[in-house]
C-alpha positions as a Markdown table, in Angstrom:
| # | Residue | x | y | z |
|---|---|---|---|---|
| 1 | Met | 87.1 | 96.5 | 113.9 |
| 2 | Pro | 85.0 | 99.1 | 113.9 |
| 3 | Ala | 83.6 | 100.5 | 110.3 |
| 4 | Val | 85.1 | 103.9 | 109.0 |
| 5 | Thr | 82.9 | 106.9 | 109.2 |
| 6 | Thr | 82.0 | 108.8 | 105.9 |
| 7 | Gln | 80.1 | 111.2 | 106.7 |
| 8 | Phe | 78.8 | 113.3 | 109.5 |
| 9 | Asn | 75.4 | 114.9 | 108.5 |
| 10 | Arg | 73.9 | 118.1 | 110.1 |
| 11 | Val | 77.0 | 119.4 | 111.7 |
| 12 | Ser | 79.2 | 122.9 | 111.9 |
| 13 | Ile | 82.3 | 123.4 | 110.6 |
| 14 | Val | 85.1 | 126.7 | 111.3 |
| 15 | Thr | 86.5 | 127.8 | 108.1 |
| 16 | Lys | 89.8 | 128.6 | 109.6 |
| 17 | Ala | 92.2 | 125.3 | 109.3 |
| 18 | Asn | 94.0 | 124.3 | 112.2 |
| 19 | Val | 97.1 | 123.9 | 111.1 |
| 20 | Tyr | 100.9 | 122.7 | 112.6 |
| 21 | Phe | 104.4 | 121.4 | 112.6 |
| 22 | Asp | 104.5 | 124.1 | 108.8 |
| 23 | Gly | 101.9 | 122.5 | 107.3 |
| 24 | Gly | 102.1 | 119.0 | 108.2 |
| 25 | Val | 99.0 | 118.3 | 110.0 |
| 26 | Val | 96.5 | 120.2 | 108.8 |
| 27 | Ser | 92.8 | 119.8 | 110.7 |
| 28 | Tyr | 89.5 | 121.4 | 110.4 |
| 29 | Thr | 87.4 | 121.3 | 113.6 |
| 30 | Val | 83.7 | 120.1 | 113.3 |
| 31 | Met | 80.7 | 120.6 | 115.6 |
| 32 | Leu | 78.0 | 118.1 | 116.1 |
| 33 | Pro | 74.5 | 118.6 | 117.1 |
| 34 | Glu | 74.8 | 117.7 | 120.5 |
| 35 | Gly | 77.3 | 120.0 | 121.3 |
| 36 | Glu | 80.5 | 117.6 | 120.2 |
| 37 | Arg | 83.9 | 118.6 | 118.6 |
| 38 | Lys | 85.6 | 116.8 | 116.5 |
| 39 | Thr | 88.8 | 117.3 | 114.3 |
| 40 | Leu | 89.5 | 116.1 | 110.2 |
| 41 | Gly | 92.7 | 116.1 | 109.0 |
| 42 | Leu | 95.8 | 114.8 | 107.1 |
| 43 | Ile | 99.1 | 113.8 | 107.8 |
| 44 | Arg | 101.6 | 114.2 | 105.7 |
| 45 | Pro | 105.1 | 111.8 | 106.2 |
| 46 | Gly | 107.1 | 113.6 | 108.7 |
| 47 | Ser | 107.0 | 112.2 | 112.9 |
| 48 | Tyr | 104.9 | 114.5 | 115.1 |
| 49 | His | 104.4 | 115.3 | 118.4 |
| 50 | Phe | 100.6 | 116.2 | 119.9 |
| 51 | Asn | 99.8 | 117.2 | 123.8 |
| 52 | Thr | 96.6 | 116.3 | 125.0 |
| 53 | Asp | 94.2 | 118.1 | 127.4 |
| 54 | Ala | 90.9 | 115.3 | 127.0 |
| 55 | Pro | 91.4 | 112.1 | 125.9 |
| 56 | Glu | 90.9 | 111.2 | 122.5 |
| 57 | Ile | 90.4 | 108.8 | 119.9 |
| 58 | Met | 91.7 | 108.9 | 117.3 |
| 59 | Glu | 90.4 | 107.4 | 113.1 |
| 60 | Ile | 92.2 | 106.6 | 110.9 |
| 61 | Val | 90.4 | 106.9 | 107.6 |
| 62 | Asp | 92.5 | 105.8 | 104.6 |
| 63 | Gly | 96.6 | 106.1 | 105.3 |
| 64 | Ser | 98.3 | 104.3 | 108.0 |
| 65 | Cys | 100.3 | 105.7 | 110.8 |
| 66 | Arg | 102.8 | 104.2 | 114.1 |
| 67 | Val | 101.9 | 105.8 | 117.4 |
| 68 | Val | 103.8 | 105.6 | 120.6 |
| 69 | Ile | 101.7 | 106.7 | 123.6 |
| 70 | Asp | 103.6 | 109.2 | 126.4 |
| 71 | Gly | 105.1 | 107.4 | 128.8 |
| 72 | Thr | 105.5 | 103.4 | 126.9 |
| 73 | Thr | 107.6 | 103.0 | 124.8 |
| 74 | Glu | 105.5 | 101.0 | 122.9 |
| 75 | Thr | 105.4 | 101.8 | 118.7 |
| 76 | Asp | 101.6 | 100.3 | 117.1 |
| 77 | Ser | 100.8 | 100.6 | 113.3 |
| 78 | Phe | 97.4 | 101.5 | 113.0 |
| 79 | Ala | 95.7 | 101.5 | 109.0 |
| 80 | Thr | 92.4 | 102.8 | 107.2 |
| 81 | Gly | 90.1 | 101.1 | 109.9 |
| 82 | Ser | 91.9 | 101.3 | 113.1 |
| 83 | Gln | 91.9 | 103.4 | 115.5 |
| 84 | Phe | 93.5 | 104.1 | 119.3 |
| 85 | Gln | 93.2 | 106.2 | 122.1 |
| 86 | Val | 94.9 | 108.5 | 124.1 |
| 87 | Pro | 94.7 | 109.5 | 127.7 |
| 88 | Gly | 94.5 | 112.8 | 128.6 |
| 89 | Lys | 96.8 | 114.9 | 130.0 |
| 90 | Ser | 98.5 | 113.1 | 127.8 |
| 91 | Gly | 100.5 | 113.4 | 124.2 |
| 92 | Phe | 101.9 | 110.8 | 121.7 |
| 93 | Arg | 104.3 | 110.7 | 118.8 |
| 94 | Ile | 102.9 | 109.6 | 115.4 |
| 95 | Asp | 105.2 | 109.0 | 112.3 |
| 96 | Val | 103.8 | 109.0 | 108.7 |
| 97 | Asp | 106.4 | 107.0 | 106.1 |
| 98 | His | 104.7 | 107.6 | 103.1 |
| 99 | Gly | 101.3 | 109.5 | 101.7 |
| 100 | Leu | 99.2 | 110.7 | 103.3 |
| 101 | Cys | 97.1 | 109.4 | 107.1 |
| 102 | His | 93.1 | 110.5 | 107.2 |
| 103 | Tyr | 92.2 | 111.2 | 110.4 |
| 104 | Ile | 88.9 | 112.1 | 112.5 |
| 105 | Cys | 89.7 | 113.4 | 116.4 |
| 106 | Ser | 86.8 | 112.8 | 118.9 |
| 107 | Tyr | 87.9 | 114.7 | 122.1 |
| 108 | Leu | 85.7 | 112.9 | 125.1 |
| 109 | Pro | 84.4 | 114.0 | 128.3 |
């Protein structure tokens, strides 16, 4: 299992939050020096569905969630320090049962 990312250096941050599902999910966009884009966010308890344009890696920084990738029926659980990948032009349902789920979303080329 990869180590949890704890810091990004020399980045630009878009200060306007990305707010989804009436505040159930809130993130901020971070631009790395090499042009890579990530979002850092929090997911409140609930069930949410997201569509993807590009492939994504979701890293769970703190908390836990359950995920079903579109086109599958399997529910996988993820906790602090774990990650999952979502294909581009797809989507996923993410469920948080309690507490907050902190995440980093990396958008792949």
